[in-house]
Phi, psi and omega in degrees: 000134181287148176286127179244133180221108173061036178091351181269138174268096186294321182292332173294317182293317175305313182292327181293314177297321176295318181291322173303313188294318176293318176295317173301320180296315178296314183294326180292313176294331174300316179290327181287317189279340176074229189275355178286145176299154178278160179301134173307314187292325174294315182293329175295325174295313182301309176307315187289334180279327176297317187285337179303322176255358183064033177258148174291172178302156184244004176233130187292148170288147177248133173237132180259112182267114183262001180301132176072003178278139179293126184308315186295332182261345188298306183298320176296315185292318178296317182299311179302310173305314181297317177307308178294323177292316182302314172313307176298321174297319182295319179299312179305310175304318182293323176297319180293315176301320177297326184269350186304312178296326174290325173292316181302308185295314178299318178294317175301318180289321177301324177295336176268333190299322179299310185286329172301305187298321175302330180269012181071029181234152170230155181288144175226150179248099194257132172253126175267089188299311181305321182283336179292311184294327185264354179068023181266004186202156170302163187296323188197166174207158175260135185212196175227159179215154173295145178309321186290327180292316181296318178305309187296320187281326185269344180090161181299333185285337176254006184299325186298328186280351185275130185300138176269000000 
């Protein structure tokens, strides 16, 4: 059964990002490798993620149609396109890797949020500034607070943003 919090299917979101990550890796390697085949292990990962949800691939395959292209320029053109596409795919992979901790934390919090909200609590990321300055505690921790206490601490101007 999928984890659901306020209408989100968290397991499906997690699966989507994993599948996208593997497919972008395969596409990027395909652009770098040219006519050489991709790693069977990499292809197996892509297939297993697609099979898990019964989805087709979510990132398009790239085909270079050379019909009517002048032969003397075709190879250079394809090499340039491969390089540009590989670079763009690497940027996408880097962005996913940068956001990975944020997605992981958001999904973990979302798994807890529905039950917390039913009990009148919401997740908060609290910084104990005095303890940070004195070095007596870790920088921050994730915890929960009563909605009323959060409203009091953040002030009336932000109260509307707190889920009911």
